[in-house]
N, CA, C, O and the ligand as a Tripos MOL2 file, in Angstrom:
@<TRIPOS>MOLECULE
protein
  313   311    79     0     0
PROTEIN
NO_CHARGES

@<TRIPOS>ATOM
      1 N          15.5110   33.9450    2.4980 N.3       1 MET1
      2 CA         15.8860   34.6550    3.7140 C.3       1 MET1
      3 C          16.3150   33.6360    4.7590 C.2       1 MET1
      4 O          15.5630   32.7160    5.0800 O.2       1 MET1
      5 N          17.4940   33.7930    5.2790 N.am      2 ALA2
      6 CA         18.0090   32.8490    6.2810 C.3       2 ALA2
      7 C          17.4180   33.1410    7.6540 C.2       2 ALA2
      8 O          17.1840   34.2930    8.0200 O.2       2 ALA2
      9 N          17.1870   32.0790    8.3960 N.am      3 LEU3
     10 CA         16.6700   32.2280    9.7570 C.3       3 LEU3
     11 C          17.8270   32.4070   10.7220 C.2       3 LEU3
     12 O          18.9030   31.8430   10.5280 O.2       3 LEU3
     13 N          17.6030   33.1870   11.7540 N.am      4 SER4
     14 CA         18.6020   33.2500   12.8130 C.3       4 SER4
     15 C          18.4270   31.9910   13.6590 C.2       4 SER4
     16 O          17.4090   31.3080   13.5440 O.2       4 SER4
     17 N          19.3970   31.6800   14.4980 N.am      5 PHE5
     18 CA         19.3200   30.4750   15.3230 C.3       5 PHE5
     19 C          18.0910   30.5120   16.2210 C.2       5 PHE5
     20 O          17.4200   29.4950   16.3960 O.2       5 PHE5
     21 N          17.7900   31.6890   16.7950 N.am      6 ALA6
     22 CA         16.6250   31.8160   17.6810 C.3       6 ALA6
     23 C          15.3230   31.5820   16.9170 C.2       6 ALA6
     24 O          14.4070   30.9360   17.4260 O.2       6 ALA6
     25 N          15.2460   32.1160   15.6780 N.am      7 GLU7
     26 CA         14.0460   31.9140   14.8590 C.3       7 GLU7
     27 C          13.8800   30.4410   14.4850 C.2       7 GLU7
     28 O          12.7760   29.8980   14.5100 O.2       7 GLU7
     29 N          15.0150   29.8020   14.1340 N.am      8 PHE8
     30 CA         14.9920   28.3850   13.7650 C.3       8 PHE8
     31 C          14.5240   27.5340   14.9420 C.2       8 PHE8
     32 O          13.6960   26.6390   14.7750 O.2       8 PHE8
     33 N          15.0580   27.8160   16.1370 N.am      9 LYS9
     34 CA         14.7050   27.0650   17.3380 C.3       9 LYS9
     35 C          13.2200   27.2460   17.6780 C.2       9 LYS9
     36 O          12.5480   26.2940   18.0740 O.2       9 LYS9
     37 N          12.7190   28.4730   17.5190 N.am     10 ALA10
     38 CA         11.3030   28.7470   17.7930 C.3      10 ALA10
     39 C          10.4130   27.9980   16.7970 C.2      10 ALA10
     40 O           9.3760   27.4530   17.1720 O.2      10 ALA10
     41 N          10.8280   27.9760   15.5170 N.am     11 ALA11
     42 CA         10.0480   27.2740   14.4880 C.3      11 ALA11
     43 C          10.0320   25.7740   14.7690 C.2      11 ALA11
     44 O           9.0040   25.1160   14.6100 O.2      11 ALA11
     45 N          11.1820   25.2390   15.1890 N.am     12 LEU12
     46 CA         11.2960   23.8060   15.5010 C.3      12 LEU12
     47 C          10.3810   23.4410   16.6620 C.2      12 LEU12
     48 O           9.6990   22.4170   16.6260 O.2      12 LEU12
     49 N          10.3700   24.2850   17.6910 N.am     13 GLN13
     50 CA          9.5140   24.0190   18.8540 C.3      13 GLN13
     51 C           8.0440   24.1280   18.4740 C.2      13 GLN13
     52 O           7.2170   23.3730   18.9860 O.2      13 GLN13
     53 N           7.7080   25.0560   17.5850 N.am     14 ALA14
     54 CA          6.3210   25.2050   17.1310 C.3      14 ALA14
     55 C           5.8950   23.9610   16.3650 C.2      14 ALA14
     56 O           4.7670   23.4920   16.5170 O.2      14 ALA14
     57 N           6.8150   23.4100   15.5210 N.am     15 ASP15
     58 CA          6.5120   22.1910   14.7690 C.3      15 ASP15
     59 C           6.3320   21.0080   15.7140 C.2      15 ASP15
     60 O           5.4270   20.1950   15.5230 O.2      15 ASP15
     61 N           7.1910   20.9050   16.7370 N.am     16 GLU16
     62 CA          7.0720   19.7930   17.6880 C.3      16 GLU16
     63 C           5.7570   19.8850   18.4490 C.2      16 GLU16
     64 O           5.1140   18.8650   18.6980 O.2      16 GLU16
     65 N           5.3550   21.0860   18.8190 N.am     17 ALA17
     66 CA          4.0810   21.2750   19.5250 C.3      17 ALA17
     67 C           2.9230   20.8950   18.6190 C.2      17 ALA17
     68 O           1.9630   20.2700   19.0700 O.2      17 ALA17
     69 N           3.0020   21.2650   17.3430 N.am     18 ALA18
     70 CA          1.9400   20.9290   16.3850 C.3      18 ALA18
     71 C           1.8660   19.4220   16.1790 C.2      18 ALA18
     72 O           0.7750   18.8530   16.1210 O.2      18 ALA18
     73 N           3.0380   18.7670   16.0660 N.am     19 LEU19
     74 CA          3.0520   17.3130   15.8770 C.3      19 LEU19
     75 C           2.5060   16.6060   17.1100 C.2      19 LEU19
     76 O           1.7850   15.6160   16.9900 O.2      19 LEU19
     77 N           2.8480   17.1130   18.3000 N.am     20 ALA20
     78 CA          2.3370   16.5180   19.5350 C.3      20 ALA20
     79 C           0.8190   16.6470   19.6020 C.2      20 ALA20
     80 O           0.1400   15.7930   20.1730 O.2      20 ALA20
     81 N           0.2950   17.7180   19.0160 N.am     21 ALA21
     82 CA         -1.1610   17.9220   18.9710 C.3      21 ALA21
     83 C          -1.7680   17.2520   17.7460 C.2      21 ALA21
     84 O          -2.9450   17.4440   17.4380 O.2      21 ALA21
     85 N          -0.9410   16.4520   17.0430 N.am     22 ARG22
     86 CA         -1.3660   15.7050   15.8470 C.3      22 ARG22
     87 C          -1.8530   16.6080   14.7280 C.2      22 ARG22
     88 O          -2.8110   16.2870   14.0250 O.2      22 ARG22
     89 N          -1.1810   17.7460   14.5710 N.am     23 GLN23
     90 CA         -1.4680   18.6250   13.4420 C.3      23 GLN23
     91 C          -0.3100   18.5220   12.4680 C.2      23 GLN23
     92 O           0.8480   18.4460   12.8780 O.2      23 GLN23
     93 N          -0.6180   18.5180   11.1880 N.am     24 THR24
     94 CA          0.4060   18.4070   10.1660 C.3      24 THR24
     95 C           1.1140   19.7410    9.9810 C.2      24 THR24
     96 O           0.4690   20.7830    9.8640 O.2      24 THR24
     97 N           2.4360   19.7050    9.9540 N.am     25 VAL25
     98 CA          3.2080   20.9230    9.7310 C.3      25 VAL25
     99 C           3.7150   20.9190    8.2960 C.2      25 VAL25
    100 O           3.6400   19.9010    7.6090 O.2      25 VAL25
    101 N           4.2230   22.0410    7.8530 N.am     26 THR26
    102 CA          4.6970   22.1870    6.4790 C.3      26 THR26
    103 C           5.7540   21.1420    6.1480 C.2      26 THR26
    104 O           6.6900   20.9300    6.9190 O.2      26 THR26
    105 N           5.6000   20.4940    5.0040 N.am     27 GLY27
    106 CA          6.6060   19.5430    4.5520 C.3      27 GLY27
    107 C           6.4070   18.1370    5.0720 C.2      27 GLY27
    108 O           7.1900   17.2480    4.7390 O.2      27 GLY27
    109 N           5.3800   17.9070    5.8830 N.am     28 ILE28
    110 CA          5.1150   16.5680    6.4000 C.3      28 ILE28
    111 C           3.7760   16.1040    5.8490 C.2      28 ILE28
    112 O           2.7820   16.8270    5.9130 O.2      28 ILE28
    113 N           3.7600   14.8790    5.3030 N.am     29 LEU29
    114 CA          2.5270   14.3160    4.7560 C.3      29 LEU29
    115 C           1.6470   13.7980    5.8880 C.2      29 LEU29
    116 O           2.1330   13.4910    6.9770 O.2      29 LEU29
    117 N           0.3630   13.7050    5.6220 N.am     30 ALA30
    118 CA         -0.5670   13.1290    6.5870 C.3      30 ALA30
    119 C          -1.1390   11.8400    6.0220 C.2      30 ALA30
    120 O          -1.2450   11.6780    4.8060 O.2      30 ALA30
    121 N          -1.5050   10.9250    6.9080 N.am     31 CYS31
    122 CA         -2.1320    9.6650    6.5080 C.3      31 CYS31
    123 C          -3.4530    9.9760    5.7890 C.2      31 CYS31
    124 O          -4.2300   10.8090    6.2580 O.2      31 CYS31
    125 N          -3.7090    9.3150    4.6610 N.am     32 VAL32
    126 CA         -4.9450    9.5840    3.9220 C.3      32 VAL32
    127 C          -6.1710    9.0250    4.6400 C.2      32 VAL32
    128 O          -7.2930    9.4460    4.3610 O.2      32 VAL32
    129 N          -5.9670    8.0800    5.5630 N.am     33 ALA33
    130 CA         -7.1000    7.4700    6.2610 C.3      33 ALA33
    131 C          -7.4200    8.1970    7.5700 C.2      33 ALA33
    132 O          -8.5710    8.5610    7.8070 O.2      33 ALA33
    133 N          -6.4110    8.4100    8.4200 N.am     34 CYS34
    134 CA         -6.6920    8.9880    9.7380 C.3      34 CYS34
    135 C          -6.1570   10.4110    9.8920 C.2      34 CYS34
    136 O          -6.3630   11.0400   10.9300 O.2      34 CYS34
    137 N          -5.4750   10.9200    8.8690 N.am     35 GLU35
    138 CA         -4.9490   12.2830    8.8410 C.3      35 GLU35
    139 C          -3.9010   12.5810    9.9110 C.2      35 GLU35
    140 O          -3.6450   13.7430   10.2260 O.2      35 GLU35
    141 N          -3.2930   11.5220   10.4740 N.am     36 GLU36
    142 CA         -2.2020   11.7220   11.4190 C.3      36 GLU36
    143 C          -0.9450   12.1160   10.6470 C.2      36 GLU36
    144 O          -0.6680   11.5410    9.5940 O.2      36 GLU36
    145 N          -0.1860   13.0790   11.1470 N.am     37 PRO37
    146 CA          1.0550   13.4380   10.4600 C.3      37 PRO37
    147 C           1.9930   12.2320   10.4030 C.2      37 PRO37
    148 O           2.1990   11.5590   11.4140 O.2      37 PRO37
    149 N           2.5550   11.9590    9.2420 N.am     38 LEU38
    150 CA          3.4010   10.7840    9.0710 C.3      38 LEU38
    151 C           4.8390   11.1010    9.4300 C.2      38 LEU38
    152 O           5.4410   12.0260    8.8840 O.2      38 LEU38
    153 N           5.3840   10.3230   10.3540 N.am     39 GLN39
    154 CA          6.7940   10.3870   10.7090 C.3      39 GLN39
    155 C           7.3120    8.9650   10.5840 C.2      39 GLN39
    156 O           6.8940    8.0780   11.3290 O.2      39 GLN39
    157 N           8.2170    8.7500    9.6490 N.am     40 GLU40
    158 CA          8.6730    7.4080    9.2880 C.3      40 GLU40
    159 C           8.9860    6.5310   10.4980 C.2      40 GLU40
    160 O           8.5390    5.3860   10.5590 O.2      40 GLU40
    161 N           9.7450    7.0490   11.4590 N.am     41 SER41
    162 CA         10.1820    6.2150   12.5850 C.3      41 SER41
    163 C           9.1280    6.1150   13.6860 C.2      41 SER41
    164 O           9.2640    5.2800   14.5800 O.2      41 SER41
    165 N           8.0900    6.9370   13.6470 N.am     42 VAL42
    166 CA          7.0740    6.9220   14.7070 C.3      42 VAL42
    167 C           5.7960    6.2350   14.2290 C.2      42 VAL42
    168 O           5.3290    5.2870   14.8600 O.2      42 VAL42
    169 N           5.2340    6.7030   13.1270 N.am     43 THR43
    170 CA          3.9550    6.1760   12.6490 C.3      43 THR43
    171 C           4.1220    5.2140   11.4840 C.2      43 THR43
    172 O           3.2070    4.4580   11.1560 O.2      43 THR43
    173 N           5.3010    5.2460   10.8570 N.am     44 GLY44
    174 CA          5.4690    4.5220    9.6070 C.3      44 GLY44
    175 C           4.9220    5.3690    8.4770 C.2      44 GLY44
    176 O           4.1390    6.2900    8.7090 O.2      44 GLY44
    177 N           5.3260    5.0700    7.2680 N.am     45 SER45
    178 CA          4.8620    5.8290    6.1100 C.3      45 SER45
    179 C           4.8480    4.8770    4.9330 C.2      45 SER45
    180 O           5.8930    4.5520    4.3690 O.2      45 SER45
    181 N           3.6490    4.4280    4.5650 N.am     46 ARG46
    182 CA          3.5310    3.4210    3.5140 C.3      46 ARG46
    183 C           2.7830    3.9860    2.3220 C.2      46 ARG46
    184 O           1.6820    4.5210    2.4490 O.2      46 ARG46
    185 N           3.4170    3.8510    1.1420 N.am     47 HIS47
    186 CA          2.8030    4.3580   -0.0790 C.3      47 HIS47
    187 C           1.7900    3.3480   -0.5900 C.2      47 HIS47
    188 O           2.1210    2.1780   -0.7830 O.2      47 HIS47
    189 N           0.5610    3.7890   -0.8100 N.am     48 THR48
    190 CA         -0.4850    2.9210   -1.3430 C.3      48 THR48
    191 C          -1.0780    3.5870   -2.5730 C.2      48 THR48
    192 O          -0.6940    4.7000   -2.9310 O.2      48 THR48
    193 N          -2.0140    2.9050   -3.2190 N.am     49 HIS49
    194 CA         -2.6530    3.5100   -4.3940 C.3      49 HIS49
    195 C          -3.5270    4.7000   -3.9980 C.2      49 HIS49
    196 O          -3.8830    5.5130   -4.8510 O.2      49 HIS49
    197 N          -3.8790    4.8120   -2.7070 N.am     50 LYS50
    198 CA         -4.6880    5.9420   -2.2380 C.3      50 LYS50
    199 C          -3.8280    7.1330   -1.8210 C.2      50 LYS50
    200 O          -4.3170    8.2600   -1.7420 O.2      50 LYS50
    201 N          -2.5530    6.8800   -1.5560 N.am     51 GLY51
    202 CA         -1.6470    7.9090   -1.0580 C.3      51 GLY51
    203 C          -0.8390    7.3190    0.0880 C.2      51 GLY51
    204 O          -0.7790    6.0970    0.2280 O.2      51 GLY51
    205 N          -0.2200    8.1520    0.9050 N.am     52 TYR52
    206 CA          0.5900    7.6540    2.0140 C.3      52 TYR52
    207 C          -0.2880    7.3600    3.2240 C.2      52 TYR52
    208 O          -1.2120    8.1120    3.5350 O.2      52 TYR52
    209 N           0.0160    6.2480    3.9050 N.am     53 MET53
    210 CA         -0.7420    5.8330    5.0860 C.3      53 MET53
    211 C           0.2110    5.5090    6.2210 C.2      53 MET53
    212 O           1.3650    5.1470    5.9910 O.2      53 MET53
    213 N          -0.2840    5.6420    7.4640 N.am     54 CYS54
    214 CA          0.4950    5.1880    8.6110 C.3      54 CYS54
    215 C           0.4130    3.6630    8.6600 C.2      54 CYS54
    216 O          -0.4640    3.0760    8.0270 O.2      54 CYS54
    217 N           1.3000    3.0220    9.3930 N.am     55 SER55
    218 CA          1.3370    1.5570    9.4350 C.3      55 SER55
    219 C           0.0460    0.9780   10.0110 C.2      55 SER55
    220 O          -0.4300   -0.0500    9.5300 O.2      55 SER55
    221 N          -0.5290    1.6150   11.0320 N.am     56 ASP56
    222 CA         -1.7630    1.1080   11.6390 C.3      56 ASP56
    223 C          -2.8750    1.0200   10.5930 C.2      56 ASP56
    224 O          -3.5300   -0.0140   10.4670 O.2      56 ASP56
    225 N          -3.0850    2.0960    9.8490 N.am     57 CYS57
    226 CA         -4.1470    2.1180    8.8380 C.3      57 CYS57
    227 C          -3.8310    1.1590    7.6940 C.2      57 CYS57
    228 O          -4.7280    0.5110    7.1560 O.2      57 CYS57
    229 N          -2.5390    1.0700    7.3220 N.am     58 TYR58
    230 CA         -2.1320    0.2040    6.2240 C.3      58 TYR58
    231 C          -2.4740   -1.2530    6.5320 C.2      58 TYR58
    232 O          -3.0690   -1.9400    5.7030 O.2      58 TYR58
    233 N          -2.0970   -1.7260    7.7290 N.am     59 PHE59
    234 CA         -2.3380   -3.1300    8.0560 C.3      59 PHE59
    235 C          -3.8150   -3.3930    8.3360 C.2      59 PHE59
    236 O          -4.3060   -4.4950    8.0890 O.2      59 PHE59
    237 N          -4.5300   -2.3850    8.8530 N.am     60 GLU60
    238 CA         -5.9760   -2.5250    9.0300 C.3      60 GLU60
    239 C          -6.6460   -2.7220    7.6670 C.2      60 GLU60
    240 O          -7.4950   -3.5980    7.5010 O.2      60 GLU60
    241 N          -6.2510   -1.8960    6.7000 N.am     61 GLU61
    242 CA         -6.7940   -1.9840    5.3420 C.3      61 GLU61
    243 C          -6.4030   -3.3070    4.6930 C.2      61 GLU61
    244 O          -7.2220   -3.9390    4.0260 O.2      61 GLU61
    245 N          -5.1490   -3.7280    4.8860 N.am     62 LEU62
    246 CA         -4.6770   -4.9920    4.3200 C.3      62 LEU62
    247 C          -5.4680   -6.1620    4.9090 C.2      62 LEU62
    248 O          -5.8440   -7.0830    4.1830 O.2      62 LEU62
    249 N          -5.7220   -6.1300    6.2220 N.am     63 GLY63
    250 CA         -6.5060   -7.1770    6.8780 C.3      63 GLY63
    251 C          -7.9100   -7.2630    6.3150 C.2      63 GLY63
    252 O          -8.4290   -8.3550    6.0830 O.2      63 GLY63
    253 N          -8.5330   -6.0960    6.0920 N.am     64 ARG64
    254 CA         -9.8770   -6.0660    5.5090 C.3      64 ARG64
    255 C          -9.8820   -6.6660    4.1020 C.2      64 ARG64
    256 O         -10.7830   -7.4250    3.7420 O.2      64 ARG64
    257 N          -8.8680   -6.3170    3.3150 N.am     65 GLU65
    258 CA         -8.7760   -6.8570    1.9530 C.3      65 GLU65
    259 C          -8.5850   -8.3690    1.9790 C.2      65 GLU65
    260 O          -9.1790   -9.0830    1.1710 O.2      65 GLU65
    261 N          -7.7510   -8.8660    2.9110 N.am     66 LEU66
    262 CA         -7.5140  -10.3120    2.9960 C.3      66 LEU66
    263 C          -8.7600  -11.0430    3.4670 C.2      66 LEU66
    264 O          -9.0220  -12.1610    3.0230 O.2      66 LEU66
    265 N          -9.5410  -10.4280    4.3640 N.am     67 ASP67
    266 CA        -10.7990  -11.0370    4.7910 C.3      67 ASP67
    267 C         -11.7760  -11.1110    3.6200 C.2      67 ASP67
    268 O         -12.4910  -12.0990    3.4560 O.2      67 ASP67
    269 N         -11.7980  -10.0530    2.8100 N.am     68 ALA68
    270 CA        -12.7120  -10.0100    1.6740 C.3      68 ALA68
    271 C         -12.2470  -10.9070    0.5360 C.2      68 ALA68
    272 O         -13.0630  -11.4740   -0.1890 O.2      68 ALA68
    273 N         -10.9280  -11.0330    0.3820 N.am     69 HIS69
    274 CA        -10.3720  -11.8290   -0.7150 C.3      69 HIS69
    275 C          -9.2970  -12.7520   -0.1550 C.2      69 HIS69
    276 O          -8.1090  -12.4670   -0.3110 O.2      69 HIS69
    277 N          -9.6850  -13.8650    0.5030 N.am     70 PRO70
    278 CA         -8.6910  -14.7420    1.1290 C.3      70 PRO70
    279 C          -7.7490  -15.3780    0.1090 C.2      70 PRO70
    280 O          -8.1270  -15.6360   -1.0340 O.2      70 PRO70
    281 N          -6.5320  -15.6200    0.5450 N.am     71 ILE71
    282 CA         -5.5480  -16.2750   -0.3050 C.3      71 ILE71
    283 C          -5.7590  -17.7780   -0.1470 C.2      71 ILE71
    284 O          -5.6340  -18.3170    0.9530 O.2      71 ILE71
    285 N          -6.0750  -18.4410   -1.2410 N.am     72 MET72
    286 CA         -6.3530  -19.8790   -1.1840 C.3      72 MET72
    287 C          -5.4350  -20.6060   -2.1520 C.2      72 MET72
    288 O          -5.0660  -20.0770   -3.2000 O.2      72 MET72
    289 N          -5.0750  -21.8230   -1.7830 N.am     73 THR73
    290 CA         -4.2770  -22.6310   -2.7120 C.3      73 THR73
    291 C          -5.2460  -23.4160   -3.5910 C.2      73 THR73
    292 O          -6.2380  -23.9490   -3.0940 O.2      73 THR73
    293 N          -4.9720  -23.4900   -4.8690 N.am     74 PRO74
    294 CA         -5.8680  -24.2370   -5.7490 C.3      74 PRO74
    295 C          -5.7850  -25.7370   -5.4570 C.2      74 PRO74
    296 O          -4.7120  -26.2490   -5.1380 O.2      74 PRO74
    297 N          -6.9000  -26.4310   -5.5640 N.am     75 ARG75
    298 CA         -6.9250  -27.8800   -5.3450 C.3      75 ARG75
    299 C          -6.3300  -28.5970   -6.5570 C.2      75 ARG75
    300 O          -6.4880  -28.1660   -7.7000 O.2      75 ARG75
    301 N          -5.6410  -29.7050   -6.2690 N.am     76 ALA76
    302 CA         -5.0710  -30.4910   -7.3560 C.3      76 ALA76
    303 C          -6.1910  -31.2650   -8.0590 C.2      76 ALA76
    304 O          -7.0140  -31.9090   -7.4080 O.2      76 ALA76
    305 N          -6.2100  -31.1970   -9.3540 N.am     77 VAL77
    306 CA         -7.2160  -31.9270  -10.1290 C.3      77 VAL77
    307 C          -6.7020  -33.3500  -10.3410 C.2      77 VAL77
    308 O          -5.5840  -33.5430  -10.8180 O.2      77 VAL77
    309 N          -7.5260  -34.3550   -9.9830 N.am     78 ARG78
    310 CA         -7.0850  -35.7610  -10.1410 C.3      78 ARG78
    311 C          -7.9300  -36.4690  -11.1560 C.2      78 ARG78
    312 O          -7.7140  -37.6500  -11.4240 O.2      78 ARG78
    313 ZN         -3.5110    6.3800    9.5100 Zn       79 ZN79
@<TRIPOS>BOND
     1     1     2 1
     2     2     3 1
     3     3     4 2
     4     3     5 am
     5     5     6 1
     6     6     7 1
     7     7     8 2
     8     7     9 am
     9     9    10 1
    10    10    11 1
    11    11    12 2
    12    11    13 am
    13    13    14 1
    14    14    15 1
    15    15    16 2
    16    15    17 am
    17    17    18 1
    18    18    19 1
    19    19    20 2
    20    19    21 am
    21    21    22 1
    22    22    23 1
    23    23    24 2
    24    23    25 am
    25    25    26 1
    26    26    27 1
    27    27    28 2
    28    27    29 am
    29    29    30 1
    30    30    31 1
    31    31    32 2
    32    31    33 am
    33    33    34 1
    34    34    35 1
    35    35    36 2
    36    35    37 am
    37    37    38 1
    38    38    39 1
    39    39    40 2
    40    39    41 am
    41    41    42 1
    42    42    43 1
    43    43    44 2
    44    43    45 am
    45    45    46 1
    46    46    47 1
    47    47    48 2
    48    47    49 am
    49    49    50 1
    50    50    51 1
    51    51    52 2
    52    51    53 am
    53    53    54 1
    54    54    55 1
    55    55    56 2
    56    55    57 am
    57    57    58 1
    58    58    59 1
    59    59    60 2
    60    59    61 am
    61    61    62 1
    62    62    63 1
    63    63    64 2
    64    63    65 am
    65    65    66 1
    66    66    67 1
    67    67    68 2
    68    67    69 am
    69    69    70 1
    70    70    71 1
    71    71    72 2
    72    71    73 am
    73    73    74 1
    74    74    75 1
    75    75    76 2
    76    75    77 am
    77    77    78 1
    78    78    79 1
    79    79    80 2
    80    79    81 am
    81    81    82 1
    82    82    83 1
    83    83    84 2
    84    83    85 am
    85    85    86 1
    86    86    87 1
    87    87    88 2
    88    87    89 am
    89    89    90 1
    90    90    91 1
    91    91    92 2
    92    91    93 am
    93    93    94 1
    94    94    95 1
    95    95    96 2
    96    95    97 am
    97    97    98 1
    98    98    99 1
    99    99   100 2
   100    99   101 am
   101   101   102 1
   102   102   103 1
   103   103   104 2
   104   103   105 am
   105   105   106 1
   106   106   107 1
   107   107   108 2
   108   107   109 am
   109   109   110 1
   110   110   111 1
   111   111   112 2
   112   111   113 am
   113   113   114 1
   114   114   115 1
   115   115   116 2
   116   115   117 am
   117   117   118 1
   118   118   119 1
   119   119   120 2
   120   119   121 am
   121   121   122 1
   122   122   123 1
   123   123   124 2
   124   123   125 am
   125   125   126 1
   126   126   127 1
   127   127   128 2
   128   127   129 am
   129   129   130 1
   130   130   131 1
   131   131   132 2
   132   131   133 am
   133   133   134 1
   134   134   135 1
   135   135   136 2
   136   135   137 am
   137   137   138 1
   138   138   139 1
   139   139   140 2
   140   139   141 am
   141   141   142 1
   142   142   143 1
   143   143   144 2
   144   143   145 am
   145   145   146 1
   146   146   147 1
   147   147   148 2
   148   147   149 am
   149   149   150 1
   150   150   151 1
   151   151   152 2
   152   151   153 am
   153   153   154 1
   154   154   155 1
   155   155   156 2
   156   155   157 am
   157   157   158 1
   158   158   159 1
   159   159   160 2
   160   159   161 am
   161   161   162 1
   162   162   163 1
   163   163   164 2
   164   163   165 am
   165   165   166 1
   166   166   167 1
   167   167   168 2
   168   167   169 am
   169   169   170 1
   170   170   171 1
   171   171   172 2
   172   171   173 am
   173   173   174 1
   174   174   175 1
   175   175   176 2
   176   175   177 am
   177   177   178 1
   178   178   179 1
   179   179   180 2
   180   179   181 am
   181   181   182 1
   182   182   183 1
   183   183   184 2
   184   183   185 am
   185   185   186 1
   186   186   187 1
   187   187   188 2
   188   187   189 am
   189   189   190 1
   190   190   191 1
   191   191   192 2
   192   191   193 am
   193   193   194 1
   194   194   195 1
   195   195   196 2
   196   195   197 am
   197   197   198 1
   198   198   199 1
   199   199   200 2
   200   199   201 am
   201   201   202 1
   202   202   203 1
   203   203   204 2
   204   203   205 am
   205   205   206 1
   206   206   207 1
   207   207   208 2
   208   207   209 am
   209   209   210 1
   210   210   211 1
   211   211   212 2
   212   211   213 am
   213   213   214 1
   214   214   215 1
   215   215   216 2
   216   215   217 am
   217   217   218 1
   218   218   219 1
   219   219   220 2
   220   219   221 am
   221   221   222 1
   222   222   223 1
   223   223   224 2
   224   223   225 am
   225   225   226 1
   226   226   227 1
   227   227   228 2
   228   227   229 am
   229   229   230 1
   230   230   231 1
   231   231   232 2
   232   231   233 am
   233   233   234 1
   234   234   235 1
   235   235   236 2
   236   235   237 am
   237   237   238 1
   238   238   239 1
   239   239   240 2
   240   239   241 am
   241   241   242 1
   242   242   243 1
   243   243   244 2
   244   243   245 am
   245   245   246 1
   246   246   247 1
   247   247   248 2
   248   247   249 am
   249   249   250 1
   250   250   251 1
   251   251   252 2
   252   251   253 am
   253   253   254 1
   254   254   255 1
   255   255   256 2
   256   255   257 am
   257   257   258 1
   258   258   259 1
   259   259   260 2
   260   259   261 am
   261   261   262 1
   262   262   263 1
   263   263   264 2
   264   263   265 am
   265   265   266 1
   266   266   267 1
   267   267   268 2
   268   267   269 am
   269   269   270 1
   270   270   271 1
   271   271   272 2
   272   271   273 am
   273   273   274 1
   274   274   275 1
   275   275   276 2
   276   275   277 am
   277   277   278 1
   278   278   279 1
   279   279   280 2
   280   279   281 am
   281   281   282 1
   282   282   283 1
   283   283   284 2
   284   283   285 am
   285   285   286 1
   286   286   287 1
   287   287   288 2
   288   287   289 am
   289   289   290 1
   290   290   291 1
   291   291   292 2
   292   291   293 am
   293   293   294 1
   294   294   295 1
   295   295   296 2
   296   295   297 am
   297   297   298 1
   298   298   299 1
   299   299   300 2
   300   299   301 am
   301   301   302 1
   302   302   303 1
   303   303   304 2
   304   303   305 am
   305   305   306 1
   306   306   307 1
   307   307   308 2
   308   307   309 am
   309   309   310 1
   310   310   311 1
   311   311   312 2
@<TRIPOS>SUBSTRUCTURE
     1 MET1         2 RESIDUE 1 A MET
     2 ALA2         6 RESIDUE 1 A ALA
     3 LEU3        10 RESIDUE 1 A LEU
     4 SER4        14 RESIDUE 1 A SER
     5 PHE5        18 RESIDUE 1 A PHE
     6 ALA6        22 RESIDUE 1 A ALA
     7 GLU7        26 RESIDUE 1 A GLU
     8 PHE8        30 RESIDUE 1 A PHE
     9 LYS9        34 RESIDUE 1 A LYS
    10 ALA10       38 RESIDUE 1 A ALA
    11 ALA11       42 RESIDUE 1 A ALA
    12 LEU12       46 RESIDUE 1 A LEU
    13 GLN13       50 RESIDUE 1 A GLN
    14 ALA14       54 RESIDUE 1 A ALA
    15 ASP15       58 RESIDUE 1 A ASP
    16 GLU16       62 RESIDUE 1 A GLU
    17 ALA17       66 RESIDUE 1 A ALA
    18 ALA18       70 RESIDUE 1 A ALA
    19 LEU19       74 RESIDUE 1 A LEU
    20 ALA20       78 RESIDUE 1 A ALA
    21 ALA21       82 RESIDUE 1 A ALA
    22 ARG22       86 RESIDUE 1 A ARG
    23 GLN23       90 RESIDUE 1 A GLN
    24 THR24       94 RESIDUE 1 A THR
    25 VAL25       98 RESIDUE 1 A VAL
    26 THR26      102 RESIDUE 1 A THR
    27 GLY27      106 RESIDUE 1 A GLY
    28 ILE28      110 RESIDUE 1 A ILE
    29 LEU29      114 RESIDUE 1 A LEU
    30 ALA30      118 RESIDUE 1 A ALA
    31 CYS31      122 RESIDUE 1 A CYS
    32 VAL32      126 RESIDUE 1 A VAL
    33 ALA33      130 RESIDUE 1 A ALA
    34 CYS34      134 RESIDUE 1 A CYS
    35 GLU35      138 RESIDUE 1 A GLU
    36 GLU36      142 RESIDUE 1 A GLU
    37 PRO37      146 RESIDUE 1 A PRO
    38 LEU38      150 RESIDUE 1 A LEU
    39 GLN39      154 RESIDUE 1 A GLN
    40 GLU40      158 RESIDUE 1 A GLU
    41 SER41      162 RESIDUE 1 A SER
    42 VAL42      166 RESIDUE 1 A VAL
    43 THR43      170 RESIDUE 1 A THR
    44 GLY44      174 RESIDUE 1 A GLY
    45 SER45      178 RESIDUE 1 A SER
    46 ARG46      182 RESIDUE 1 A ARG
    47 HIS47      186 RESIDUE 1 A HIS
    48 THR48      190 RESIDUE 1 A THR
    49 HIS49      194 RESIDUE 1 A HIS
    50 LYS50      198 RESIDUE 1 A LYS
    51 GLY51      202 RESIDUE 1 A GLY
    52 TYR52      206 RESIDUE 1 A TYR
    53 MET53      210 RESIDUE 1 A MET
    54 CYS54      214 RESIDUE 1 A CYS
    55 SER55      218 RESIDUE 1 A SER
    56 ASP56      222 RESIDUE 1 A ASP
    57 CYS57      226 RESIDUE 1 A CYS
    58 TYR58      230 RESIDUE 1 A TYR
    59 PHE59      234 RESIDUE 1 A PHE
    60 GLU60      238 RESIDUE 1 A GLU
    61 GLU61      242 RESIDUE 1 A GLU
    62 LEU62      246 RESIDUE 1 A LEU
    63 GLY63      250 RESIDUE 1 A GLY
    64 ARG64      254 RESIDUE 1 A ARG
    65 GLU65      258 RESIDUE 1 A GLU
    66 LEU66      262 RESIDUE 1 A LEU
    67 ASP67      266 RESIDUE 1 A ASP
    68 ALA68      270 RESIDUE 1 A ALA
    69 HIS69      274 RESIDUE 1 A HIS
    70 PRO70      278 RESIDUE 1 A PRO
    71 ILE71      282 RESIDUE 1 A ILE
    72 MET72      286 RESIDUE 1 A MET
    73 THR73      290 RESIDUE 1 A THR
    74 PRO74      294 RESIDUE 1 A PRO
    75 ARG75      298 RESIDUE 1 A ARG
    76 ALA76      302 RESIDUE 1 A ALA
    77 VAL77      306 RESIDUE 1 A VAL
    78 ARG78      310 RESIDUE 1 A ARG
    79 ZN79       313 GROUP 0 **** ****
């Protein structure tokens, strides 16, 4: 069923209001960590083994992993 222009505009405004209130609307994924609706240009959208995450949660998680497992260069054996 096709939407009329007025119906489409009302649906768009309802989605914008929901996103502003940080509620996920149909067709938009939410961050698996903080449940914020993911918008590529606003929150970022990064695919991880847990699911999609916003950039803030992704780098927070990456920082925790690096603290737990630091990257070290092996010493030369002489
Ligand atoms: Zn997040």
